[in-house]
N, C-alpha and C positions, 0 to 999 in steps of 0.2 A: 201430451205426455211431457214430463220434465226431462231436462238434459241428463240427469242422473239415470232416469229410467231407460233412456236410449243409449246410455254409455258415452255421450258426447260431453266431455269435460271442457272447460274454457280453453285449456291448452290445446286440446285436439281441435276445437273449433277454429282457433287461430291458425293451426297448421293446415287445416283443410282450406281455410280462406286464402292462405298464401298459394296453395297449389292451384286453386280455382283462378286466382288472379294471374298466375304465371301462364296457365293454359289459355285463358282469355286473351292475354296480351299476345301470345303466339299467333292466335287466329284473327285478332282484331287490330294488331299494330299496323298502322297505315304505312309505316316505313320498312316493313319487313319485305325482303326480296323474295319474289315468287315466280315460278314458271307459269306462263299463261299461253293460251292459244292465240295466234295472230288473227285467226278468223273472228275472234270476239270483238276486234276493233274495226271491222269493216263498216259497221253502222255508226261509229263514233267519229267525231270531228278532230282532224289533226290540227293542232294549234301551232306547234313549233317543231323544228327539227334542226339539230346540230350534230353532224357526224352520224353516228348510229343511235343517238338518243333522241326520242320523240316524245312530245307531250300531246296527249289526247284528252278530249272533253266529251263526257257522256251527257248529252243535253237532257235526257230523260231523268236521270238521277242527280245531275249537277255535281259530278265528281271529276277530278282530273287525275289521269294516270300518266306516269313517266315510265316509258318502256325502252329497253335496250334491245335492239335488233341484233340477231346473231346470223351472219351471212351463211354459215355452214349448216344452218337449220332453218329452212323457209317456213316451217310450220309453227315452231315454238319461239317464244321471246321471254325476256326477264322483265317483270314489272318491278321498278325500283321504288316507287311509292304510289299511293292512291289517297288523295286528300280531298276534302270537301270544300276547302277554301281556295278561291282563285288567287288570293294574295300569297298564300303559302306555296302554291304551285309556281307562281311567277318568281318567287324568291329562290326556291330551291332548284328549279330547272337549270338556270345558267351555271350554278355551282356543280351540279351533277354532270352536265354536258362538258364543261371545261376540265374538271379535275379527274373524271373517270377515264378520259380518253387514253392517257398513257397505259392504264391498266388493261383495258379491253383490247388494246393493240399489241401489248407485249405478252400477256398471259395466254398460255396455250388453250385453244378450244378443246372440248366444249366448256364454256363457262357455266359454273354451277352456282345456285343461290348461296350455298355455304361459303363459296369463295369470295363473292362480292359483298356479303353481309358485313364482315369486319371493316371493309373499305368504306362503305356508305355510312356505317355507324361512326367511324372516325371522322368522316367528312361532316356529318351533322353535329357531332360533339365539339368539333374544333373548326368552325367555319372560317377562321382566320388562317388556317394552315394551307400551304401550297401542296401540290401533288408530291413534291419531294418530301415534305414533312410526313405526309400520309404513308408514303412508301417506307420511310424509316420506321414509323410507329408500327406498321403492320408487318415489318420484316421482309417486304417484297423487294429484295436487293436487285433483282433483274430489271425491275422497272426504273432503277436509278440511271440506266443507260439510255433511256428515251430522251430524245432531243428536247422535248418540252420540259422534262424534269431537270435536265442539265442546265437549261436556261434559268431555272428557279433555285439553283444550288445554294446561293447566298441570300435568298429572300428571307426576310424576317417576319415572324408572326407578331401578334399583338403585344407579346412580352419581349419582343426584340430578339428572339432566339432563331437561329438558323437551323437547318436540318442537322448540321454537325453538333450544335448544342444539344439537340434532342437525342441524337444517337449516343452522345457521351453520357447524358443524364439517364438514358434507358439502359445503359450498359451493353449496347449492341456492338460488340467488338467487330464483327464482320462488316456491319454498315460503316463503322468508323474507318476501317481499312479501305473500303470501297470509295467512300467520300474523299479520303485523302489521296489515295493512289490513282484512282481512275477518274474521279470527278473534279479534282483540283479544288476542293472546298477551301475557303479561307479560314485561317485559324486565329485571326486578329480581330474578328468582329465581336463587339460586346453587346450584351442584351441590356434591358432597362436597368438592371441592377449593377451593371458594369462588369458582369461575369464574362470571361472568355470561355471557349470550349474546355480549356484546361481546368477552370474552376469547376465546371460540371463533372469532369472526369475525376476530380479529387473527392467527389461525394460517393464514389463507388468502393465496395469492399475489395474488389480485385484491383491489382496493379497493372493489368494487361493494357487497358485503354490508355493510362498515363504513359506507359512504355511505348505504345504505338504513336501517340502524339509526340513524345520526345524524339522518337526515331525520325520523324518528319521535320525536325527542327521547328517544332510548334512554338509560336509566339505566346507570350502570356504566362510563362512559368513563374515569373517574379512580379507580375503585374498586380496592382491593387484594384479591387472593385470599389464600388461606392461605399461599402461598409468598412473599407480599410483593411481588406483581407486579401492576401495572396492565396493561390491554390493550397499552399502548405498550411496557412492559417485555417482554411476550410477543412482540410483533412484532419487537423488537430481538433477543431471544434466538434466534428462528427465522430472522432475516434477511429478514423480509417487508417490503421497502422500500415498496411501494405501500400496504400496509395501514398502515404507520407514518405515511406522508404523509396518508392519509385520516383517521386518528385525530387528528392534530394539526389538520387542517382542520376536524374536528368538535368541537374543544374540549379535546382531550387536552393536559394540561400537561406540559412537559418538566421541571419542577422538583418533581414529585411523587416523594418519596423512598420507596424500597422496601426489601426485605430486603438486597439487594446494594448498592444506592445509587440514583442517578438512572438514567433510561433510557439516558443516554449511557454510563454505566459498563457497563451490560449489553451495549450495542452494541459497545463495545471488547472486552469479555471474550469475546464470541462472534464477533469480527471481522466484524461486519455493517456494511460500509462504507457502503452506501446509506442505511441507517437513521441512521448517525452523521452523514452529510452532511445529511440532512433535518433532524435535530435542531439542528445548528449553523446551518443556514440559518434556522431558526425562532427560535433563541435562542442567540446567540453567547456569552452569559455562561456557558453550560454548559461552555465550554472549561476553566474553572478550578473546576468544581463538585467538592466533596470528598465522598467516600463516608463514611457515618457510622461505619463500623467501623475503617478504617485511616487515614482522612483523606487518601486518595489522590486525585489528579486523574485525569481520563480517560487521560492519558499513562501513569500508573502501571499502568493496566489493559490497555494495548495489548500485544498478543502478537506482532504481525507487523510487518515493515518497512512494508508498505502502510498499515496503520492508524496507525503512528507518523508516517509522512510526512503523512498527512491532517491530523493535529493540528498538526504543525510548520508546515505551509503556512498554518495559521490563526494563527500566532505564539503558540502556547501556551508556557507556562514550562517549560523543559527541566530546570531544576535545583531544582525545588520539592521540599521535604522533607515527607514524610507524617508522621502522628502517630508512626509507628514509627521515624522518623528515616531514611527511605530515599528516595533520588531514583529517578526512573524507570530510570536507568542501573544503579543498584544491583539493582533487581528483575530487569531483563533479564539482567544478568550472573549473578545468583544462580540463574536458571533456565536458563542456557546458551543464551539466544536470541541467537545471534551476529548474524543479519541485522538484527534490530530494533535491537540495540545499536549496530551500525555506522551505522544511520540516524541515531540520536541523536548519535553522535560527529561525523558529517560535517555535521551542522547546528549544531555548536558546543557540545554538552553538555560540562560540566566534568568531566573524569575524576578530579579530585583532591578532590571533595567528600567529606567524611567522613559516614558514616551510623552505624548501630548499632555500638557498641563502638569507634567511631573508625575503622572500616574504610572504605577507599576501594574503588572497583570493582575495582582491581587486586588488593587483598587477597582479595576474593571469588573472582576468577578464578584466583588461585593455589591457593586451597583446592579449587576444582573441577578443577584441573589441565587447564584448557581452553586449549590452545595458541593457537587462532585468536583468542580473546578477549584473551589476554595480549598477543599481538603487536599487535593493533589498539589496545589501550589504551596501550601503550608508544609506538607511532607517533604517537598523538594527544596525547602529552605527559603521560602518567601518571607521577607521581613514584615512582621505584623505591626511594627511600630514606625515604619517609614512614613514621612509626610510628603504629600504632593505640593504643587505650587500654591494651593489654597490653604495649606496647613492641615489638611485632612489626613488622618491615618485610615487604614482599611477598616479598623474597628469602628471608628466614628461614622464612616460611610455605612457600615452594616447597621449601626444603631439607628441611623436616619432612614434608610431605605428598605431594610428587610421587613417583610410583612408575613402574616400568616403563621403557619406551624414552624417554618424555618427559623423564625426570629429567635425563639427561646433556645433552640438547639445550637444555632450559630453563635449567639453571645456566650453561652456556656462553654462552647468549644474554644472560643477565643480566650476565655479566662483560663482554660486548662493549659494553653500554650504560653501563658505568661502575660496576657493583656489584662492589666489590673482593672481598667474601666474603659468602656467603649463610649459611654455617653453620660448623661445626667443620672444620678442615683435613682434607683427604682426599688419598690418592695421586693420584686423578684430577684434582683441582682444588686444587693447592697455593696457599698464600697468595702473592699477587703480590709480587715484589720491587720495592720503590719506587726503589732506586738503580740500576736497570738503565740501560744507555746508551740515548740517544735514537736512534731509527731514522734511517738516512741519508736516506731519501726524505721528502719533505714530505707529510704527511697532513692529514686534516681537523682534527686537534687543533692543528697548527701554524697552520692558516688561522684557526681560531677565536681562538687567542691573539693573532693579529695584529690581530684586531678591536679590541683595546684601543687600538691606535694610531689606528685609524679613528675610534673614539669621541672621542679627544682632538682629532682634526682637525676634529670637528664644531663646535668652538667658534670664536670670532671669528678667532683666529689659529691657524695650524698649529702644533701642539705635540706632539712625539713624544719620550718619554724626557727631558723637560726642555728639549729644543731648541725655541726659539721663533723664528719668522720674522716679519718685519713685513709680508710680502706674502701675501695670501690666494691659495691655489692651489685650482684646481677639482679635484673628484673625480668620476670616471666609473665607473658600474656598467654592465656589458654582460651581457646574458642571451641565450643562444642558443636555437634552436628544438629541438623534440624531441617535440611532441605531449603526451601524458599524462605523459611523463617530466618535464614541468615541475614535478612534485612533488619531484623531486630538488633543483631550484633553490629551491623553497619551504623545504624542510628545511634547506638550508644558510643561507638568509636568516634562518630562525628562530634557528639557532645563532648567527649573527652578531648579531642583535638582543639575544639573551640575554647575550652577552659584552660588547657595547657599552653596553647599558643604554638604548638609544635606538631609535626606529623607523628602519627603513632609509631612509625618506623624508628624515630629517634628517641622514643620514650622507653623502649624495651630492648633487652639484650637477647632474649629468647622469645620465640613465638611458636606455640604449638597449636595444632588444629586437627579436627576430625571431620571428615565428610565435607559439608559446606563450610565448616570452620577451617578445614585444611586448605580449601580453595582460597578462602580469605587470608589465611596465614601466608600462603605463597604470594598472593597479590600484595599484601603489606610489605613483605620482604623485597619485592621487586619495585617498590616505590609508587604504587598506584594510590591515588588519593581516595579518600573515603567517599567523596561526592561522586567520583567516577565509578566507584564500585557500586554505589547505590543505583546509579543508572544502568550499570552492567547487569545487575541482578534482574532488573525489570526487563531488559532486553533478552536475557537468558530465559526468563519465564516464557516469553513469546516465541522464542526460536527453538527451545529444547523440549519444553513440556507440552507437546502437541499430541492430540489423540488420547488414547487410553493406555493404561499401564499394561505391560512394561513398555516404556518409551524407547524409541529408536536411539541407539548409542551414537550413531554417526553425527547427528547434529551437536551433541554435547562434546564429542571429541574435536570436531571442527571448530567449535566455539572456543575450547581451551587452547587449541593450536593458534588460533587467531590472537588470543589475548597474551599468551605466554611465549609464543614462537614455537615453531615445529622442532627446532634443534637446540633450544636453550637448555643448558645443563643446570642441574641443581647447584653446583658449586660456583657458578659464575657470579653469584651474589653471596658475599661472606657475612654481611651484617644486616640485620640481626640473624642469629642462628635460628633455623627453622626446623621443626619436627612435624611431619605429616604422617598420621597413623593409617594403617591398612591391615587387612587380615589375610594371611596365607591360608587358603581354603583347600589346598590339595593334601591335607593331612587331618587326622582326627586325634585329638581335638585341634581346631584351628589355632594358629599362632599369630601373635601380634607382630607386625612389621613396621618399622619406622623409616621413612624416607628423610634424608638429612642433606644439608649443604655443608657439612663439616665431617671430619674424620670420626668414625664411630668409636666409642670407648673400647679400648683394648685391655680388658681385664679377664683373668681366668674365670671360667664358669663351667659348671657341670653340663654335660650334654643333656638335652631335653628328653632323651629316650634312654632306656636301659640298654647296655651294650649287647645284651642277648636278644633284644627285640628285633623283629624283622619289619623293616619299614617299606611299605609299598605305597607310593603316592597315588591318589585317586586320578590325577591327571599327570601328564608328563611335565616335569618342571622345566623352566627355561634357564636353569643354572646348573651348577654342579650337583650331582645326585649325592650330596652328603648332608650332614645335619647342621652345618653352619649356614643357616638360612636367613639370618637377620639382615645380611647385606646383599642378598640375592635380589636382583632386579629383573630387567628385561634384556633380551638380546635379539637382534635381527639375523644372526648368523644361522647357518644350517644346523640341524640337530646334532650332527656328528661333531661339531665344533662348539658345543655348548660350553659356556664358561660364566664366571661371575661377572655381573655388571656392577661396577663400583659406583660410588656416589658421584665421582667425577664424570662418569659417563651417563648417569641417569638424567633423562630429559624431564623437564618440569611438568609438561602437560600430562605425561603418563602418570606421574606421581599424583597429580590432582585427580585424574580420572580413576585411579586405583582407590583412592581414599573415598571417592563418592560413588562407588559401584554398589549402591544399595539394592539388596535383593527385592524383587518384584517391581522395582523402578527401572533398573538398567541391567543389562547383561554383565556378567563378571568381566573384569579386565584381565584376561589371561587366567592366572590362578589367584588373583586378588579379588577380595570383596570389601565392602564398605567397612572402614575402621570403626564405625559406630557399633559393630557387632561385639567388639571387645573393649573399646575405649571411647564410648560416646562422650564421656567426660575425660579428656586427656590429661587432667591436672596431675594425678598421682604418677602416671606413666612418664610425664614430662619431668617431674621432680626427680623420679628415679633415674631417668636418663641423665639429667644434669649432675646428680650425685655421682653416678658412675663415671661420667665425663671428667668431673673434677678430681675424682679419686685417681683416675689414670694420669692426671697432670700434676698430682701432688709432688711426685718425685722431682718434677722440674720447677716446682715453686710457682706454678701459674694457676693454681686452682682458685676459683671465685665462689663465694657463697651466695645463695639466693636470699635476699632480704625482703623481697616483695613479690607476691603472686597475685595477679589479677585474673579472675576466671569469670567470664560472662557466658550466659546460656541464652539459647534462643527462646526459651519460655516453655510453658506447659499449656497444652490444650485445655480449655475450659469445658467442663461437661455439666450439663444441668442435672441436678439431683431430683429424683422423682419421689 
């Protein structure tokens, strides 16, 4: 019959085979401990006897039995092994007789096979171990007090390990205490790898054994083994955070240099975040510790985005060059570690630092043909025309080394960012014609060139192409909403600054923004650079937009507090004047609200509601319960003391949070919702505000007219047409 007919598939056959093998081993294993009748050995020849261990020979079947006699039982004995080889019997009998003596003398009778089996298995598997090693491995701590075991307390096995090494490596806390306190085991003995017991304890997840060793003034807490590692290095290599903390609490030094470097370098190399945090908490100077071989800082040794971010959060130097002339960004790029490289870039690492042979990170990315890294470096401002020491530009390297499908995409991408030619002319990419007619539509190039006029206007008098006017005109910048697409605004502002040669803050008198544009407007007003804001937005993406919508508001609020300050007021910065839009949603219809850093226009206006209307807010306002709501902000006072919060008292981060409280994305900020609900394009509202502001100042002769309005948008989502 076939296997299918009997129902025995190959998997079942293998399973049955393993069961049969296990059962057969149980009954045929010659080293299995068994209870036997002493009467069975009357006809056999006693060959040897040491203590209570005897070796018998059966002349009829030519087998040798090793038997342990039990004085309290004259009828039964324990057979330790039964072998058919005289050589095996001669080799194992002395081992059994010598090493089992402490156990059968200490262990309480009656001895059972299941008690002795682990001991004899350990003896056979580790013939170089002493009785002390076996007692530690089997956890028989009572046997450690036997005189014979005490005499072997510092004996080494074939690997040079003492019983204390073994107890530390096995994580046997009770045995470690017994060996140190009762048996006086030495702590300064090294094994063949140069490891002390402390090195072995550093490999454990728990800190208890390290603490026990340190409490006994254990030697070796700062000793180097043959691999150039202290116990702290070992803990960092294996990621044993608790052991690392216990070692430093017991006197381990963070500035002991090893084969690779300091312990912090080992922690970074093996991505042991907990160990790195413990080291930095103990000694912040390790942040800039240089390894002896390459002169690299811990950031040079970081491999992952998480480890890089840990160091950057402690304000480590991002652009430090090692002895080999490499920055951390060079190393990450050279190894193709995109995520970690992006972490450096979004924290402001300079992509144009030159390293070995004058290469920037972009040169290295071109050699690797790593498209993601190339794109990231270009986005973060890498110079596509810079030459290395060999006179090579990144584009030239790309033309020489890029192969396969990436080549065409890469060369076309370089042309898009302004590289006219990367290599010799080819049919696919002819040399661009410089005298081609200008496009009919206005593109980004035209906008950038127009910035030259804006730069001229930033002087005391308006001056464009030699035209000088005696009256100063105000300039207005408007930034619309769009969430993370605010990066588009930032890129355009970076291009504007580059052409104008001045910060955006100095180019405009008024800045208005909605939602993400409002956050940018406040950042511009407070003097933050565009490059910093670009990095800021990437970091905000990672920290704030986690999980699914609606997102938690706390990370966004903490982020805004960190950037603008928890108590920074709107009026602390007077120039340029800033307008941030939001919507008061506790009424129907909702009403536009503007956060300002200047006095609001004071002009007579009609109330927004009829005098006979009964107004009941949907939620309790945090200001006076009247209709003059345009300057109502927040208050932390009790409800009974509600009052207006003036612009002088309004904190910046709350204004930014209120403007960006987009429904379905974040919870409302009190009674405020995202300004994009009513003024996603804040241009008309800003111009109206300026008109009213100037109208209120006309009587004083201080009104200024707006001569230029620059409005940039985040863009429109592209949709495929079906």
